[in-house]
N, C-alpha and C positions, 0 to 999 in steps of 0.2 A: 592163549586163553579162549575158551569157547564163547560164542555169542550169548548174551543174556537172553535174547529173544529171536530176532532175525527171521521172522516169518512174514508171509503175506496172507491175509485173511481170504479164504475162498468166499465167493459171492453166493450166498444161499438164495434159493428161488424166492422165498417169502420176503426176505430182506430186500432183494432186488426189486420185487414188485412194489413194495412200499415206497422205496426211494424213487422209482419211476413215477409213481403217482404224485409224490411231492414235487418232483421236477416238473411234471405237467401243470401242477397248480401254480408254481411261481415262475415258470418259463425262464426267460433271460432277464427278468426284472431285477435280479440280484447282481448283475454285472456292473462293475464300476465304470461310470462315465465314459469318456473318450478312450477308444482302444489304444491309441498311441499317446502315451502320457509322459509328461516331463517328470523329473525327479524333484523331490523336496518342495519347499514353498508351501503355500496354502491352497493349492489347486484341488480339483475334485478328487484326485487319488487319495491324498492324505486325509481329506475330510471324510471320505466315504469309508476308509479302512480303519480309522481310529477316532472315537471309540467304536466298537462293533455295534451295529444296529440290528434289531430283530429282522429276520428274513421271513416275511409272511408268517405262517404257522409252523415253519420247519425248524426254527431254532435261531441261533446266532452264529455269524461267521467268526472264526478265531484261527489264528495262525497255529498250525501244528508243527511246522518246520520252516526255517529260513536259512539262507546261505548268502551272506553279504557279497555283492560283486566287488572284486578286488582289483583286477587289472585286465589288460589285454594279454591273451595267452601267447607266450613266446613261440616262435617258429610255426605260427598258424595264421599267416598274413591273409590267406584267402579262405579261411574257414575249412569246412569239411564237406565240400560239395558231393551230393549223392550218398552221404553217410547218415546213419542213424545213431543218435546220441542217447544212451540209456543211463540217465542219472538215477542212482539209487540213494534214497534218503531214509532217515529213520524218524518215524512219527513220535509225537508226545501224546496229545489228546486225539481221540478218535472222532468220527462223525459219519453222517448219513450221505454226504455229498462232498465234492471237492472242487477247487478251482486253483489254477496255477498262475504265477507271475513269471513272465519271461523278460529278460533284460538285454538290451543292446547298448548298455551304457558306455562301454569302451569300444564300440564298433566304429568303423570308418566308412561303412556303406549300409544301405538298407539290408535287414536280415529277413529272409523269407523262410518260413516254416510251412511245409505243405502237409505234414502229418504230425499229430501229437496225441499222446495217450497217457492215461493214468491206470496202471495195472491192466493194461490191454484194452481199457475202455476208451473209446475215441473222445477227444477233446475238440471243441469248436470255439471259434471267435466270432461273435455276432452271427452265429449260425453257420459259418463257413469253416471248412477244415484247414484253410490256408490263411495265414496272416503275414503281413509285412510290417516290420518294426523299424522305424527310422533310427538312424545313428543317434545315440545319446538318449534314447527313450525306452519305454517298457510297455507291456500290455498285460492285462488280466483276462483270463479266459472266461468263457461261459461256465456256469456250474455243470459238473458232470455227475450223473447219478451212479455213484460207486461207493459202497461201504468202505470206510477207512478205519482199520483197527488201530487202537492205541499201542504204543511201544512195539511197532512193527516196521519192517522194511517196506518201502513203497517205491515202485519204479515208474519214473516219468520219462517217456520216450519222445524224442523230437527228431524229425528228418529235415535236413537242409539240402534242397535240391540243387542249389547254385552256389557259386563262389560268393561269400558273404562279407568279405573284409575281415578285420580282426575279430577274435572271439572273446566275448566277455566271460571271465572265468573266476572260479574260487579254487585255488590250488590247496594242496596239503589238507585234504578233507578227512583223512583217517577212515575212509570208507571206500569200498571198491565199487566203481561204476564201470561202464563199458562203452566202447566205440566200435561200431560195426559198419563194414562196407562190403563190396563184392569180393574182396580178397580174404575176409575173415573178421574175427572179433578180437579186440584187444581190451585188457583191463586197464583202468586208469584210476588215479586218486584226485581227479579234478571234477568239479561240477561245472557244467557249461550252460550258460544262458538262463538256467533255472535259478530263481532267487527266493521263491516262497511257495508254500502249499498251504492253503486255508481249507478248513473243514466246517461243515454245518453241524453244530452241536447244540443240543437242547438244554444242557445242564452246566456247561463249563463257565466259571466266573470270568474267564478272559485269558490273556496271555501274559507271561512273564518274559520280558525281553532282556537278554544278557548281552552286554556289549563289552568286549575286551580284546585281548591280544592272543598270543599263542597259548597262554595258560588257560584261556577260555576255549580256544579252538581245539585244544587237546594234544598239543605237541608232546610226544613221549608216550602217549597212550597206545594201546594195541589196536591195530587196524581191524575194523569190523566188530570190535567188542563193545562199542557204545559205552565207554567208561569215562567220558568227559564228566567234569563235575556237574555240568548242567543235565546230563543224562541221569546221574545219581539223584539230583534234585527232583527230576520228573518222576523217578521211581518212588521217592519218598512222598510225593504229593499224589501218588496213585493215579497219575496221568489224568488228573482232573483239570489241570491247567494246560494251555498251550505253552511250550517252551521254545522261544525263538532265539537260537544261539547265533549271535552276530559277532563272534570272535574272528579276528584276522591275525594270523601269525605275523609278528613284526609291527603291529599297529601301535601308533603313538597317540597320546591325547592331544598334543599341541601342534605337531608338525606332520605334514604329509610325507609319505614315503618318497624319496627322491626319484626323479625320472632317470631312466637309463640314457645312454648316449644316443639311442634311437628315438628318444623323446617319449617312451612308454613309461607309464607309472610303475614303480617298483612293486614287489609283491607284498609290501606292508600296507598298501592301500592308502586312501585318503585318511587324514587324521580323524579321530572320533569327533572332534569339534565340528569338522566339515561334513561328516556323514551322519550326524545325530538325527537330523530331520528325516532322512531317507531310511536309515537302518533301525531307528527306535520309534520316533514319533509317528511314522506312517505304517507301523506293523499292525495288522488286523487284530483288533480286540485288545491292544496293549493296555495293561492295568498297572503293572509294576515293572520297573527297570532295575537291574542289578548292574552296577558299574564296577568293572575290575580292570582298571587302567592306570598307567603312570610308570610302571617299572621300565618300559622301553625309553621313556623320556629321561629316566635316571641313568640307564646303562648304555644306551646307544649313543653314537656320535652323530651330530653334535649333541653333547650332553646338556641337559637343563640343570644348571647349578643352583638355581633359586627355588627352593621348595614352595615358596609363596605363589609362584607362577603356576605350578602344578595344582596346588589346592584351589587357587582362583579358577582354574580351568574346570576342575571337578565341580566346584560350586556353581559355575555358570551352566553346566549341563543339568544340575539339579533344578535350577531356576527354570530352565526351558521345559523340563519334564513337568514341573509343578504347574506351569502355565497351561498344560494340556490335561491337568488333573491326575497325573501319574504319581505313584509312590516311588521313592528312590532309596535303594539300599546300596551301600558302597562297600568295597573290600579293601583291607589293608594290603600293602605291597610286601611280597614274600622275599625271603632271603636269597642271595645269590653269590655269597663268597665261594670262591673256587672257580667261578665262571671267568673267562679271560678278561672281561671288561670291569670286573669288580675292583674297587679301590676304597680306602677308608673315607675319602671325601664323598664318593658317590653313595656309600652306605649311610653317611650322615644325612644326605638329602632324603633318602628313603625313610630313615627314622623320623625325620622332621615331618614328612608328609603323613606318616602313620600316626604321629602324635596329634596332628590336627584332625585326622579322621576320627580318632578315638575320642576327641573332645566333644563330638556331637554337633559341631558347627557347620558341617558340610552336607550330610545326608539325613534322611528321616531315621535311618538305622544303619548300622554297619555290621559286617561279618569279619571277624579277625582271622583272616587266612594266615597272616604272619605267625600268630601265636599257635595256630593249629599244626603247622608243618615245620617249625624251626626246631633245631636240635637244642634241647635244654642246656647241654654242656658247651655248645658253640652256637649261640643264638643268631649269628649272622650267616649260618649255613642251614641248608635243608637237612632234616633228619635223614640219615643214609637210607633207611628203609622206604622213604618216599621219593628218592632221587632217581631220575631217569638215567643218570650217569654224567650229565653235563653240568650239574650243580645249579641249574636255573629252572629246568622243566621237571615235571613230575612223572612218575610211572602210574600204573593203574591204581595202586594202593594209595598213592598220594592224592590223586584226583578223587578217589572214593572218600578220603578223609575230608577234603574240601567240601564235597557235596553234603557230607553229614554234619559239617560245622554250621551250616545255615539254620538258624532258628526259623521254623516254618511260619511262625506267627508274624515275622517281620515282612514276609512277602504278601501277606493277606491282611492289609490294614489301610487306613487312609493317610494321605500325605500331610506333612506339617505345613504351616505357612512358611513363607520365605523370610521370616523375621529372626534369622539366626543371630 
């Protein structure tokens, strides 16, 4: 399937001149706090990134893309010394300037980056081209004066001159990036070290943060086609909002992905309960969160047999979002009969969770993904025309259907109180 867009905006002279003038006006005053920042909590990073604050006369910072850090990359214990990492990401909202967040969350040693760029425009950190990120921490760059087009591919390059210890990664991206060294260039479907791109935008209402599992990450969709349901939502909103997709394949609501025998976190990542502060509440300009979680708690081992624990977990996330002034939309759990882990008992748990979601007692609003994709003649199965082939994940048509199921008015409103 061809790319919907897949271009990078050339930098026009007039636009570049205007952006450079704006950059000169605000200098590095837009940069968030301490360069080497901890994750989560109520530190300067979270406070500065959400809600978005006006940035001088230039507009407001909002996330145009995110990729949740998942785990340490297997078979990369020393990183990629002397290599250039070319992370290709797809934007949602556009802007007049950009800044990037780099993560060493799963690192075992300090990470040195001595060159960074956005669409070939150099990126600095406190004015320096080189930055060192302590293990377990992250940094936010200085603003870079580069026009960022909406609905476009953006390339963020990073050079790691030395052995760095383990690599913080997001695998299974369904997007082609590149790794280059003196021997050549290789394609990859991992994002390395990069976890967010923010843009300076004068009109955007903010960001919609989508937290979920493989069905949010886009498993089963066509690589480089940008047909995840969050991409479809961005199209329908005409790229006015930032869309921060924080889906992780294999992610669960209540339980962290088990560690491997080497002690490394599995590729399902930390549970949504544990990563909610970092991956939702700290996203720049977050206004609304869409929660699409729970099916892996139902179908993976160890299985959650009590639907009340799942619904309580979902309600707890809603309360945390409300405490930050965010609106919360939740999704029902989709069918999976025919997948190897399906059983009548597990399906009963799914149905019980869905009944509570539909009751209106968990979220401000809900989107009925289950109803949208189930086969009306076999409602515990995905409609065949939406099925990727494994009876759990969707193809491009299925994801397009999910994206069109969302009532746009539900993502652009105020939160309820927590008196459910």
